[in-house]
C-alpha positions as CSV (number, residue, x, y, z in Angstrom):
1,M,71.5,-20.2,25.9
2,N,73.7,-20.7,29.2
3,M,73.7,-17.6,31.7
4,N,77.2,-16.8,31.5
5,K,76.9,-16.3,27.7
6,L,73.8,-14.2,28.1
7,L,75.8,-12.2,30.6
8,I,78.7,-11.8,28.2
9,L,76.1,-10.8,25.2
10,T,74.0,-8.3,27.6
11,I,77.4,-6.7,28.2
12,A,78.6,-6.6,24.9
13,A,75.2,-4.8,23.8
14,I,75.6,-2.1,26.5
15,V,79.1,-1.2,25.5
16,Q,78.2,-1.3,21.6
17,A,75.1,1.2,22.7
18,A,77.0,3.3,24.9
19,P,78.8,5.5,22.0
20,M,75.6,5.9,20.3
21,A,73.5,7.3,23.2
22,L,76.8,9.5,23.9
23,A,76.9,10.9,20.4
24,Q,73.1,11.4,20.4
25,R,73.4,13.5,24.0
26,N,76.5,15.5,22.1
27,K,74.3,16.0,19.0
28,N,71.4,17.3,21.3
29,K,73.5,19.4,23.4
30,N,75.2,20.9,19.9
31,L,71.8,21.5,18.6
32,A,70.6,23.4,21.8
33,L,74.1,25.3,21.5
34,Q,73.3,26.2,17.8
35,K,69.9,27.4,19.2
36,T,71.0,29.6,21.8
37,E,73.8,31.3,19.8
38,K,71.2,31.9,16.9
39,A,69.0,33.4,19.3
40,V,71.8,35.7,20.8
41,D,72.8,36.7,17.1
42,M,69.0,37.1,16.2
43,N,68.2,39.3,19.3
44,A,71.4,41.7,19.1
45,F,70.5,42.2,15.2
46,I,66.8,43.1,16.1
47,D,68.2,45.4,19.1
48,D,70.3,46.9,17.2
49,L,67.5,47.5,14.4
50,M,64.8,48.9,16.8
51,G,67.4,51.3,18.2
52,K,67.0,53.2,14.8
53,M,63.6,52.6,14.3
54,T,61.1,55.5,14.8
55,V,57.6,55.1,16.7
56,E,55.9,55.2,13.4
57,E,58.3,52.7,11.5
58,K,57.5,50.4,14.6
59,I,53.9,51.0,13.9
60,G,54.3,50.3,10.3
61,Q,55.8,46.7,10.7
62,L,52.5,45.7,12.6
63,N,50.5,46.3,9.6
64,L,49.5,43.7,7.2
65,P,47.3,45.0,4.4
66,T,46.3,43.0,1.4
67,G,47.8,42.5,-2.0
68,G,44.3,42.6,-3.4
69,E,44.4,39.3,-4.9
70,A,42.1,37.6,-2.9
71,T,39.9,38.7,0.3
72,T,37.6,37.6,2.9
73,G,35.9,40.6,3.7
74,S,35.1,44.0,2.2
75,A,38.4,46.1,2.9
76,V,40.8,46.5,0.3
77,N,43.9,48.2,1.4
78,S,45.0,51.6,-0.7
79,D,48.2,53.2,-1.6
80,L,49.9,50.1,-0.9
81,E,53.3,51.5,-2.7
82,A,53.4,54.6,-1.1
83,K,52.7,53.3,2.2
84,I,55.7,50.7,1.8
85,K,58.2,53.3,0.8
86,A,57.0,55.2,4.0
87,G,58.1,52.1,6.3
88,Q,53.9,51.6,7.1
89,V,53.8,48.0,6.0
90,G,55.0,45.0,7.6
91,G,54.2,42.2,5.2
92,V,51.6,42.0,2.6
93,F,48.6,39.4,2.5
94,S,47.7,37.5,-0.7
95,L,50.1,38.7,-3.3
96,T,52.0,36.1,-5.4
97,T,54.5,35.1,-8.4
98,P,58.1,35.5,-7.9
99,E,58.0,38.7,-10.3
100,R,55.4,40.5,-8.3
101,V,56.9,39.8,-5.0
102,R,60.6,41.1,-6.2
103,K,59.0,44.2,-7.2
104,T,57.1,44.6,-4.2
105,Q,60.0,43.7,-2.0
106,E,62.4,46.1,-3.6
107,L,59.9,48.9,-2.8
108,A,60.8,48.0,1.0
109,V,64.1,47.3,0.6
110,N,65.3,50.1,-2.2
111,H,62.8,52.6,-1.2
112,S,62.3,52.6,2.8
113,R,64.6,54.5,5.1
114,L,65.6,51.3,6.6
115,K,65.5,48.7,4.0
116,I,63.2,46.2,6.2
117,P,62.2,43.3,3.8
118,L,58.7,42.5,4.0
119,I,56.7,38.8,4.5
120,F,54.2,37.7,2.2
121,G,51.3,35.2,3.5
122,Q,48.4,33.5,2.2
123,D,46.2,30.9,3.0
124,V,47.4,27.6,1.8
125,I,45.1,25.3,3.3
126,H,45.3,22.0,1.4
127,G,47.9,22.7,-1.4
128,Y,48.6,25.5,-3.3
129,K,48.5,25.0,-7.4
130,T,48.4,21.2,-6.9
131,L,45.6,20.8,-4.5
132,F,44.9,18.0,-2.3
133,P,41.7,17.1,-0.8
134,I,40.0,19.2,1.3
135,P,41.1,19.0,5.2
136,L,38.3,17.2,6.4
137,G,38.5,14.8,3.4
138,L,42.3,14.6,3.9
139,S,42.0,13.5,7.8
140,A,40.1,10.5,6.5
141,T,42.9,8.9,5.0
142,W,44.2,8.7,9.1
143,D,48.0,8.8,7.5
144,M,50.0,11.2,9.0
145,E,53.0,10.7,6.7
146,L,50.6,11.5,3.9
147,I,49.3,14.1,5.3
148,E,52.6,15.8,6.2
149,K,53.9,15.0,2.6
150,T,50.9,17.0,1.3
151,A,52.0,20.1,3.4
152,R,55.5,19.8,2.3
153,I,54.4,19.7,-1.2
154,A,52.4,23.1,-0.4
155,A,55.1,24.8,1.0
156,T,57.3,23.7,-1.8
157,E,55.3,25.1,-4.5
158,A,53.8,28.3,-2.6
159,S,57.6,29.4,-1.7
160,A,58.4,28.7,-5.1
161,D,55.7,31.4,-6.3
162,G,57.0,34.0,-3.8
163,L,55.2,33.0,-0.3
164,N,56.8,32.7,2.7
165,W,54.0,32.4,5.2
166,A,50.9,30.2,5.3
167,F,47.8,30.9,7.3
168,S,47.3,27.0,7.9
169,P,46.8,24.8,9.3
170,M,43.1,25.1,10.4
171,V,42.9,22.9,13.6
172,D,39.4,23.9,15.0
173,I,37.7,21.0,16.2
174,S,34.1,21.1,15.3
175,R,30.9,18.9,16.1
176,D,28.3,21.0,14.2
177,P,28.5,20.1,10.6
178,R,26.1,23.1,9.9
179,W,29.2,25.1,9.9
180,G,30.5,25.5,6.7
181,R,34.2,25.8,8.0
182,I,34.1,22.2,9.5
183,S,35.4,21.4,5.8
184,E,38.9,23.0,6.8
185,G,39.6,21.3,9.8
186,S,40.0,17.5,10.5
187,G,36.8,16.7,12.4
188,E,35.5,16.0,15.8
189,D,38.2,14.4,17.4
190,T,40.8,15.9,19.9
191,Y,43.5,13.5,20.0
192,L,43.4,12.8,15.8
193,G,43.1,16.5,15.1
194,S,46.5,17.2,17.5
195,L,48.3,14.7,15.7
196,I,47.1,16.1,12.2
197,S,48.0,19.4,13.6
198,A,51.6,18.7,14.4
199,A,52.0,16.8,11.0
200,M,50.9,20.2,9.1
201,V,53.3,22.2,11.2
202,R,56.2,19.9,10.3
203,G,55.6,19.8,6.7
204,L,55.3,23.4,6.4
205,Q,58.1,24.3,8.0
206,G,60.2,21.3,7.5
207,H,63.5,21.2,9.3
208,D,64.9,24.5,8.5
209,L,62.7,27.8,8.5
210,A,65.2,29.7,6.7
211,A,65.5,27.5,3.7
212,N,63.8,28.8,0.6
213,N,61.2,25.9,0.2
214,T,59.5,26.2,3.6
215,L,57.0,28.6,4.8
216,M,56.1,29.9,8.4
217,A,53.0,28.0,9.5
218,C,50.2,29.7,11.0
219,F,47.8,27.7,13.2
220,K,44.3,29.1,13.6
221,H,41.6,30.3,14.4
222,F,42.9,30.3,18.3
223,A,40.4,29.5,19.9
224,L,37.3,27.6,19.8
225,Y,36.1,28.7,16.4
226,G,34.6,25.7,15.6
227,A,32.2,25.7,18.6
228,A,30.1,28.6,17.5
229,E,26.6,28.7,18.5
230,S,23.9,27.3,16.1
231,G,26.7,26.4,13.5
232,R,26.7,29.9,12.0
233,D,30.1,31.6,11.0
234,Y,31.8,34.0,13.2
235,N,29.2,33.5,16.1
236,T,29.7,33.7,19.8
237,T,31.3,30.6,21.8
238,D,30.4,29.7,25.2
239,M,32.0,26.8,27.0
240,S,33.5,25.9,30.3
241,L,37.3,25.5,31.0
242,H,37.1,21.7,31.7
243,R,35.7,21.5,28.3
244,M,37.9,23.8,26.8
245,Y,41.3,22.1,28.0
246,N,40.1,18.6,27.5
247,E,38.6,18.9,23.9
248,Y,39.3,21.9,22.2
249,L,42.8,23.3,23.0
250,P,45.0,20.4,22.4
251,P,45.4,20.7,18.9
252,Y,46.5,24.3,18.9
253,K,48.8,23.2,21.6
254,A,49.9,20.5,19.2
255,A,50.5,23.1,16.9
256,V,52.9,24.9,19.4
257,D,54.6,22.0,20.8
258,A,55.5,21.2,16.9
259,G,57.2,24.4,16.6
260,A,54.5,26.6,14.4
261,G,56.0,30.1,13.9
262,S,52.6,32.2,14.1
263,V,49.0,31.7,15.2
264,M,45.8,33.5,13.9
265,M,43.2,34.5,16.3
266,S,39.7,33.7,16.0
267,F,36.6,35.9,14.9
268,N,34.4,34.3,17.8
269,D,33.5,36.2,21.3
270,I,34.5,33.7,23.7
271,N,32.5,33.8,27.1
272,G,32.1,37.4,26.3
273,T,35.3,38.4,25.2
274,P,36.2,38.2,21.5
275,A,39.6,36.1,20.9
276,T,41.4,39.4,19.2
277,A,41.2,41.1,22.4
278,N,41.3,38.3,24.8
279,K,44.4,38.6,27.1
280,W,43.7,35.4,29.0
281,L,44.0,33.3,25.5
282,M,47.1,35.2,24.6
283,Q,49.1,36.2,27.4
284,D,48.0,33.5,30.0
285,V,47.6,30.5,28.0
286,L,49.4,30.9,24.5
287,R,52.5,32.7,25.9
288,G,52.3,31.6,29.9
289,Q,51.0,28.2,30.2
290,W,52.3,27.1,26.8
291,G,55.5,29.0,26.1
292,F,54.5,30.1,22.5
293,D,57.1,32.9,21.5
294,G,56.3,33.3,18.1
295,L,54.0,35.8,15.9
296,I,50.3,36.4,16.5
297,V,48.1,37.9,14.1
298,T,44.7,38.6,13.7
299,D,42.6,37.2,11.1
300,Y,41.2,39.8,8.3
301,T,40.0,43.0,10.0
302,G,39.5,41.0,13.2
303,I,40.4,44.2,15.2
304,N,37.8,46.3,13.4
305,E,35.3,43.9,14.1
306,L,36.0,44.6,17.7
307,V,33.9,47.8,17.2
308,D,30.7,45.5,16.0
309,H,31.2,43.3,19.2
310,G,30.7,46.7,21.1
311,L,34.2,46.7,22.7
312,G,34.5,50.5,21.6
313,N,35.7,52.8,18.6
314,L,38.8,52.1,16.4
315,Q,41.1,53.5,18.4
316,E,39.9,52.1,21.8
317,V,39.7,48.5,20.1
318,S,43.0,48.8,18.4
319,A,44.7,49.7,21.9
320,R,43.1,46.8,23.6
321,A,44.4,44.5,20.9
322,L,47.5,45.5,21.2
323,E,47.7,45.5,24.8
324,A,45.9,41.8,24.9
325,G,48.6,40.3,22.7
326,I,48.5,40.9,18.9
327,D,51.5,41.6,17.2
328,M,50.3,42.4,13.6
329,D,46.9,43.7,12.0
330,M,45.7,41.9,9.2
331,V,43.9,44.2,6.4
332,G,42.1,46.6,9.1
333,E,44.9,49.1,9.6
334,G,43.4,50.1,12.9
335,F,47.3,50.0,14.4
336,L,48.4,52.2,11.7
337,T,45.9,54.8,12.0
338,T,45.5,55.0,15.9
339,L,48.5,53.5,17.8
340,K,50.8,56.9,17.7
341,K,47.7,58.8,18.9
342,S,47.2,56.3,21.7
343,L,50.6,56.3,22.6
344,D,50.7,60.4,22.8
345,E,47.3,60.1,24.7
346,G,48.6,57.2,27.2
347,K,46.5,54.7,26.2
348,V,49.0,52.1,25.1
349,T,52.7,52.0,26.3
350,Q,55.9,52.0,24.1
351,A,56.8,48.4,25.5
352,D,53.8,47.0,24.1
353,I,54.6,48.6,20.6
354,D,58.4,47.3,20.8
355,R,57.1,43.8,21.8
356,A,54.8,43.4,18.7
357,C,57.5,45.1,16.6
358,R,60.1,42.7,17.9
359,K,57.8,39.6,17.0
360,V,57.5,40.9,13.5
361,L,61.1,41.2,13.1
362,E,61.9,37.9,14.4
363,A,59.5,36.3,12.2
364,K,61.6,37.8,9.3
365,Y,64.8,36.9,10.8
366,K,63.9,33.3,11.4
367,L,62.8,33.1,7.7
368,G,66.0,34.3,6.6
369,L,64.8,37.4,5.0
370,F,67.3,40.2,6.3
371,Q,70.2,38.1,4.6
372,D,68.3,37.7,1.3
373,P,65.2,39.3,0.8
374,Y,64.7,38.1,-3.0
375,K,65.1,34.3,-1.6
376,Y,61.5,33.4,-2.5
377,C,61.8,35.1,-6.6
378,D,63.2,32.6,-8.5
379,E,61.2,32.2,-11.4
380,G,63.0,28.9,-12.5
381,R,61.7,27.6,-9.1
382,A,58.3,28.1,-10.1
383,K,58.2,26.4,-13.6
384,K,59.7,23.7,-12.4
385,E,58.5,22.8,-9.0
386,I,54.6,23.9,-9.1
387,L,52.3,21.1,-10.6
388,S,55.2,18.4,-11.1
389,K,54.6,15.0,-12.2
390,E,55.4,13.9,-8.6
391,H,53.3,16.2,-6.9
392,L,50.2,15.2,-9.2
393,A,50.9,11.9,-8.7
394,L,50.5,12.1,-4.7
395,A,47.5,14.2,-5.3
396,R,45.9,11.5,-7.2
397,Q,47.1,9.1,-4.4
398,A,45.9,11.3,-1.6
399,A,42.4,12.0,-3.1
400,A,41.9,8.2,-3.6
401,E,42.6,7.3,0.1
402,S,40.4,10.2,1.6
403,F,37.4,8.6,-0.2
404,V,35.2,7.1,2.2
405,L,32.8,3.9,0.9
406,L,29.5,4.6,3.1
407,K,27.4,1.6,1.3
408,N,28.2,-1.0,-0.9
409,E,25.2,-3.4,-1.3
410,N,25.5,-6.7,-3.0
411,N,28.9,-5.5,-4.2
412,T,27.9,-3.0,-6.4
413,L,31.3,-1.6,-6.5
414,P,33.8,-1.9,-7.8
415,L,32.1,-1.5,-11.4
416,K,33.2,-3.5,-14.5
417,K,35.6,-1.8,-17.1
418,A,33.1,-2.7,-19.8
419,G,29.6,-1.8,-21.2
420,T,27.8,1.7,-20.5
421,V,28.2,3.9,-17.5
422,A,25.4,6.9,-17.5
423,L,27.2,9.6,-15.7
424,I,24.3,12.0,-14.5
425,G,23.8,14.9,-12.4
426,P,25.1,18.5,-12.0
427,L,28.4,17.8,-10.6
428,A,29.2,15.3,-13.2
429,N,30.8,17.9,-15.7
430,T,32.5,20.5,-13.8
431,G,36.2,20.5,-13.0
432,S,36.2,24.0,-11.1
433,N,34.1,22.1,-8.3
434,M,36.9,19.5,-7.6
435,P,39.5,21.8,-5.9
436,G,36.9,22.4,-2.8
437,T,36.9,25.6,-0.7
438,W,40.2,27.7,0.0
439,S,41.6,26.7,-3.3
440,V,42.3,30.2,-3.9
441,N,45.4,29.3,-6.3
442,A,43.7,26.6,-8.0
443,D,43.9,26.5,-12.0
444,L,40.1,26.0,-12.7
445,E,39.8,25.9,-16.2
446,N,42.6,23.4,-16.6
447,T,40.9,20.9,-13.5
448,Q,39.3,18.2,-14.9
449,S,35.5,17.2,-14.3
450,L,34.6,13.6,-13.3
451,L,33.5,13.1,-16.9
452,A,36.6,14.0,-18.6
453,G,38.9,12.3,-16.1
454,M,36.6,9.0,-16.3
455,K,36.9,8.9,-20.3
456,E,40.7,9.5,-19.9
457,V,41.4,6.9,-17.6
458,L,38.7,4.6,-19.1
459,G,39.7,5.2,-22.6
460,T,37.3,3.1,-25.0
461,S,37.2,0.0,-22.4
462,V,33.7,2.0,-21.2
463,N,31.0,3.9,-22.9
464,V,30.3,6.7,-20.7
465,V,27.5,8.9,-21.3
466,H,26.3,12.1,-19.6
467,S,23.4,14.3,-18.8
468,L,22.7,16.9,-16.3
469,G,20.1,15.5,-14.8
470,T,18.9,18.3,-12.7
471,N,20.2,21.6,-11.5
472,L,22.9,21.7,-8.5
473,L,19.9,24.0,-6.9
474,S,16.1,24.5,-8.0
475,D,16.3,27.9,-6.6
476,A,18.7,30.0,-9.0
477,K,19.7,32.5,-6.4
478,Y,20.5,30.0,-3.8
479,Q,22.7,28.5,-6.4
480,E,24.0,31.7,-7.3
481,R,25.4,32.3,-3.5
482,A,26.6,28.4,-3.3
483,T,28.7,28.8,-6.3
484,M,30.8,32.0,-5.6
485,F,34.6,32.3,-6.7
486,G,34.7,31.4,-10.0
487,R,33.2,27.5,-9.3
488,E,30.8,27.4,-12.2
489,I,27.9,24.7,-11.9
490,P,26.1,24.0,-15.5
491,R,22.3,25.2,-15.2
492,D,19.8,24.2,-17.3
493,N,16.6,26.6,-17.1
494,R,14.3,24.2,-18.5
495,P,11.4,22.4,-16.2
496,E,12.7,20.0,-13.7
497,E,10.6,17.1,-15.1
498,E,11.9,17.9,-18.5
499,I,15.8,17.8,-17.6
500,I,15.1,14.8,-15.4
501,G,13.2,12.7,-18.0
502,E,15.9,13.6,-20.5
503,A,18.3,11.9,-18.0
504,V,16.3,9.1,-17.4
505,N,16.3,8.3,-21.1
506,I,19.8,8.2,-21.3
507,A,20.2,6.2,-18.0
508,S,17.7,3.5,-19.2
509,N,20.1,2.3,-21.8
510,A,23.2,2.2,-19.4
511,D,24.4,-0.8,-17.6
512,V,24.8,1.3,-14.4
513,I,24.3,4.6,-13.4
514,V,26.9,6.9,-11.6
515,A,25.1,9.8,-9.9
516,A,27.4,12.9,-9.2
517,L,25.3,14.8,-6.7
518,G,25.7,17.0,-3.2
519,E,27.4,20.1,-2.5
520,A,29.3,22.4,-4.7
521,S,32.5,23.5,-3.2
522,E,31.4,26.8,-2.1
523,M,28.5,25.4,0.0
524,S,30.8,24.5,2.5
525,G,33.7,26.8,3.7
526,E,34.0,30.2,5.1
527,S,30.5,31.9,5.3
528,S,28.6,28.9,3.9
529,S,26.6,27.5,7.2
530,R,23.7,25.7,6.0
531,T,20.6,24.9,7.9
532,D,19.3,22.2,6.0
533,I,22.3,19.6,5.5
534,S,20.6,17.2,3.3
535,I,21.3,16.6,-0.4
536,P,18.7,19.3,-2.1
537,E,15.3,18.0,-2.9
538,N,15.4,18.3,-6.8
539,Q,18.6,16.4,-6.4
540,R,16.9,13.7,-4.4
541,N,14.0,13.6,-7.1
542,L,16.5,12.9,-9.6
543,L,17.9,10.0,-7.7
544,E,14.2,8.6,-7.2
545,A,13.8,8.7,-11.1
546,L,16.8,7.1,-11.7
547,L,16.4,4.3,-9.1
548,K,13.0,3.3,-10.8
549,T,15.1,2.5,-14.0
550,G,15.9,-0.8,-12.0
551,K,19.7,-0.5,-13.1
552,P,22.2,-0.6,-10.4
553,V,22.9,3.2,-9.1
554,V,26.1,4.6,-7.3
555,L,26.0,7.9,-5.4
556,V,29.1,9.5,-5.7
557,L,28.9,12.3,-3.2
558,F,30.3,15.8,-3.4
559,T,30.4,17.3,0.2
560,G,32.7,19.4,2.5
561,R,30.6,18.6,5.6
562,P,28.9,15.5,7.2
563,L,25.2,15.5,5.2
564,V,21.9,13.7,6.3
565,L,21.8,10.7,4.1
566,T,19.3,9.0,6.0
567,W,16.9,8.5,2.7
568,E,20.0,7.6,0.5
569,Q,21.2,4.8,3.1
570,E,17.8,3.6,2.8
571,H,17.4,3.6,-1.1
572,V,20.6,3.8,-2.9
573,P,22.9,0.5,-3.5
574,A,26.0,2.4,-3.2
575,I,27.3,5.5,-1.8
576,L,30.8,6.8,-2.3
577,N,31.8,9.7,-0.2
578,V,34.3,12.0,-2.5
579,W,34.6,15.1,-0.7
580,F,36.6,17.7,-2.8
581,G,39.5,15.6,-3.8
582,G,41.6,18.5,-5.4
583,T,43.6,18.6,-8.8
584,E,43.4,15.0,-9.7
585,A,40.0,14.3,-8.4
586,A,38.3,13.0,-11.4
587,K,41.0,10.4,-12.0
588,A,41.2,9.2,-8.2
589,I,37.2,8.8,-8.3
590,T,37.6,6.9,-11.7
591,D,40.5,4.8,-10.0
592,V,38.0,3.9,-7.0
593,L,35.0,3.3,-8.8
594,F,36.5,0.9,-11.0
595,G,38.7,-1.0,-8.4
596,D,42.2,0.2,-9.2
597,V,42.3,1.5,-5.8
598,N,40.4,-0.2,-2.8
599,P,38.6,2.3,-0.7
600,S,40.1,2.7,2.8
601,G,39.1,6.4,4.1
602,K,37.2,6.6,7.5
603,L,34.8,9.4,8.7
604,T,36.4,11.8,11.1
605,A,33.1,13.6,11.8
606,T,30.2,11.8,12.6
607,F,27.1,11.7,10.3
608,P,23.8,12.4,11.8
609,Q,20.3,10.8,11.1
610,N,18.9,14.3,11.1
611,V,19.8,17.7,11.8
612,G,17.8,18.0,15.1
613,Q,20.7,15.3,16.5
614,V,23.3,18.2,16.0
615,P,25.8,18.4,17.8
616,I,26.4,14.6,17.4
617,Y,29.9,13.4,18.3
618,Y,31.3,10.0,19.4
619,S,33.2,11.0,22.5
620,H,30.0,12.2,24.6
621,K,29.3,12.3,28.0
622,N,26.8,10.0,29.6
623,T,24.2,11.1,31.3
624,G,22.4,10.2,34.8
625,R,19.5,8.6,32.8
626,P,21.4,6.9,29.8
627,L,19.5,4.7,27.5
628,G,20.0,0.7,28.3
629,E,22.3,-0.9,25.6
630,G,20.4,-1.2,22.0
631,Q,17.4,0.5,23.1
632,W,15.5,3.6,21.4
633,F,12.9,4.8,23.5
634,Q,12.6,4.4,27.2
635,K,10.5,7.1,29.1
636,F,12.6,9.2,31.6
637,R,15.4,8.6,29.9
638,S,17.8,10.9,27.5
639,N,16.5,10.3,23.8
640,Y,14.4,11.3,21.6
641,L,10.5,10.4,20.5
642,D,11.3,10.3,16.8
643,V,14.9,9.0,16.1
644,S,17.5,6.6,17.8
645,N,20.3,8.4,19.7
646,E,22.2,6.6,17.3
647,P,24.1,8.8,14.6
648,L,23.7,7.2,10.5
649,Y,27.4,6.8,10.1
650,P,29.8,7.1,13.5
651,F,33.2,8.5,13.8
652,G,36.0,6.1,12.1
653,Y,33.3,4.2,9.9
654,G,34.3,3.4,6.3
655,L,33.9,0.2,4.1
656,S,36.3,-1.7,2.4
657,Y,35.9,-3.6,-1.3
658,T,37.0,-6.5,1.3
659,N,36.4,-7.6,4.8
660,F,38.2,-7.8,8.1
661,S,37.6,-9.8,10.9
662,Y,38.9,-9.0,14.7
663,G,40.2,-11.4,17.1
664,D,39.7,-11.0,20.9
665,I,41.7,-8.4,22.5
666,Q,44.2,-9.8,24.6
667,L,46.4,-7.8,27.4
668,S,49.4,-8.5,29.0
669,K,47.9,-7.9,32.5
670,D,44.9,-6.6,33.9
671,S,46.5,-3.9,35.9
672,F,49.3,-1.6,36.2
673,A,50.6,1.3,38.2
674,A,52.0,4.6,36.9
675,G,55.3,4.2,35.5
676,D,54.4,0.7,34.2
677,S,52.0,-0.3,31.3
678,I,49.9,-2.9,29.6
679,T,50.4,-4.4,26.4
680,A,47.1,-4.6,24.5
681,S,46.9,-6.8,21.2
682,I,44.5,-7.8,18.7
683,T,44.7,-9.9,15.3
684,V,43.3,-8.7,12.2
685,T,42.4,-10.8,9.3
686,N,41.7,-10.0,5.6
687,T,39.0,-12.6,5.2
688,G,37.9,-11.0,1.7
689,S,39.2,-11.6,-1.9
690,K,41.1,-8.3,-2.6
691,E,44.3,-6.5,-0.9
692,G,43.0,-3.4,1.1
693,K,43.9,-1.2,3.9
694,E,42.3,-1.2,7.4
695,I,42.3,1.5,10.0
696,V,42.6,-0.3,13.4
697,Q,41.1,2.1,16.2
698,F,42.0,1.7,20.1
699,Y,39.5,4.0,22.4
700,T,39.4,4.0,26.2
701,R,36.9,4.8,29.0
702,D,37.4,6.1,32.4
703,L,34.7,4.5,34.3
704,V,35.1,6.3,37.3
705,G,36.7,10.0,37.5
706,S,36.8,13.1,39.7
707,V,34.6,14.7,36.9
708,T,32.5,13.3,34.0
709,R,34.4,11.4,31.3
710,P,33.4,10.7,27.6
711,V,32.0,7.2,26.6
712,K,34.9,6.8,24.5
713,E,38.0,8.6,23.5
714,L,40.6,7.8,20.8
715,K,44.2,6.9,22.0
716,H,45.9,5.3,19.5
717,F,45.3,3.9,15.6
718,E,47.4,1.8,13.0
719,K,46.7,2.0,9.2
720,I,47.7,-1.4,7.9
721,S,47.9,-2.9,4.3
722,L,46.5,-6.8,4.2
723,K,46.4,-9.3,1.4
724,P,43.5,-11.7,1.0
725,G,43.9,-14.3,4.1
726,E,46.5,-12.4,5.6
727,S,46.7,-11.6,9.3
728,K,48.4,-9.1,11.4
729,T,48.6,-8.7,15.1
730,I,48.6,-5.0,16.3
731,T,49.9,-3.8,19.7
732,F,49.1,-0.8,21.9
733,N,51.3,0.0,25.0
734,I,48.9,1.7,27.3
735,T,50.3,4.0,30.0
736,A,49.3,6.2,32.6
737,E,49.9,9.2,30.2
738,H,47.2,7.8,27.7
739,L,44.7,8.2,30.6
740,K,45.2,11.8,31.5
741,F,42.7,14.7,31.6
742,Y,42.4,18.0,32.9
743,N,40.4,17.7,36.3
744,N,38.4,21.0,37.7
745,E,41.6,22.5,38.9
746,L,42.8,22.0,35.4
747,Q,45.7,19.7,36.6
748,Y,46.6,17.2,34.0
749,V,46.1,14.0,36.2
750,A,45.7,9.9,35.4
751,E,43.4,9.1,38.4
752,P,43.3,5.4,39.5
753,G,40.3,3.1,38.9
754,A,38.5,0.9,36.3
755,F,38.9,1.7,32.2
756,K,37.7,-0.3,29.7
757,L,39.7,-0.6,26.5
758,F,38.0,-1.0,22.9
759,V,39.2,-2.0,19.6
760,G,37.8,-2.0,16.4
761,S,36.9,-0.7,12.8
762,S,35.1,2.3,13.9
763,S,34.1,3.9,17.3
764,Q,30.8,1.7,17.1
765,D,32.0,-1.5,15.8
766,V,34.4,-2.8,18.5
767,K,35.5,-5.4,20.9
768,E,36.3,-4.3,24.8
769,K,38.1,-5.6,27.5
770,D,38.4,-4.2,31.1
771,F,41.6,-3.0,32.9
772,S,42.7,-0.9,35.9
773,L,45.2,1.9,36.9
774,L,46.5,1.2,40.5
């Protein structure tokens, strides 16, 4: 092509693009103008309304009592109807169905003086009636589009059932699997957790918060809840600002940047000040640095718990929480019962009460409740949209893609659709266990067990036989604590040897054994911390007996946290981690076991060799006495006497029924300056015999910094699908933005110097290349 022709084509392209660019600029201006006009209208409306409100009515808007359907603590509010009529309620926690919501809303709209509508909220964590995998499992898909879709479906169903506010997403980073609520988050990584945080907010809130099929998101728990000491729920957190800003705060900020309408404060003490009374967190960081303008709500009785933290009596702590920035008090009613007295005594200001009241009213205005208080009360929607075929199909897909194949010796999996399969274990024939923790709206009676799902999917092609094999836990009282909230697990009171012996007899006549073992759903989640995170001893005894039959054994592992599986990894031929997969988990597990779906999940939290390694995570700092590469023990180096520093399964790990090979990393150049970039590329090939999905992971390391830096940090990934023999080249454009971090002055900077790039199938199995930022 000659230069004149190239010049003509270039000019033509510019001319063609100019109207499009102008149109986009005009669209952005129009959107900004509309947003400004809406804000003006909202402020005028709320100014007028607040001008009519008494102090008591303003305080009433700050009260969020429970409707009594589900609680996470001991307090249950009384006289709800009378309080609503008196204008002493701003919203209701955990009350659902269009009929009940309408009746409750009518109390406010028809019987209170100012007819201010209520807001209705609940924990909608990983689905509503259609349950998806627990968040830790869902994160293992590494699929932001899929995750956003699950949140969109959750919002559709919950809003059809009367709700307009979701206490979700939970975005706490956690690196301690003893903490039960690790199951509710997205694992240990800051970057991945931030992407999932934003995807969840987008899914819940959609494009229009005032639509009747969206929910106001409430990200939680702000802040650092996942870093509780000793992995014990609600415990103290002590952390430097450097670590806080670089590792733990970004997922919260990602929710703010995605437009989340509200935030829930955490239960824990942070460096001496509980989050619920932490003015620095709410005013300096959240409002000041991040520009958050939404609603701040406590967690369940969070203000009342400040008394036990040692900050004063209920009146004192309520005043302190309000002054720190809390807008709404969930369940505790400390605001309702003390703020007027504190105002009269000069312990709180009218300005603080007005600020909090305005935030509650703004949330209701943005949801469109003043225009139509009953917009979420359409019983026709509930019948049509909840548990629809489309929703169930996505639940099955999401579950299958969340499963992580941890081991597959001698291609034990996938199983053949023929012969006899012995399905053994306490988790084989219980459907109520499938949804996992925080599935408060699950239809447990109609959720399939693995046994039922397997028989439905396989039909007569496979003879499935079953035995309990052993109890979930040998200690009956421990099992009772671990199966609360209606999660029934079968229990046999015969001697353990007799139950195991019966299972061995059944398994001995089968072609293959599938052992459904691990945790019950309520062994992880809130108030479910564990010091021993291995498979219970009686379940291990069953596994040993099954292995002695000489038949192939597949461990289907149910868990809400990383477990210690060192013995299982050594002895069991195949291990498929299925987390708690939700409504369609039974069918999805069958799909993967028998090869209709090739597993593609990758871990988002490290599995330790033993609990003594905890906390263990891939993006740790180096020490001044690091181990040599490939070493286990060196005297006067940072290591253990009894076990290596390595995890059992690293972050990003997960096998497939096919194999993938990685070529060498190619860089467009070795160095670049700020404002420029480097293009990194790598070719991935499916060298196996089955089509499969691979998650290609890009990490960097800053080799020299003004402060110590992690040995690896995830910066990019792509999930690709390859047919047998197919190759694909993946590229990543590295800019200075990817290399930024908060220094000791909390400045967000990219420092010139030497870096490493790592690309591979996990945080450990990587190729590497050097580059520099000039």
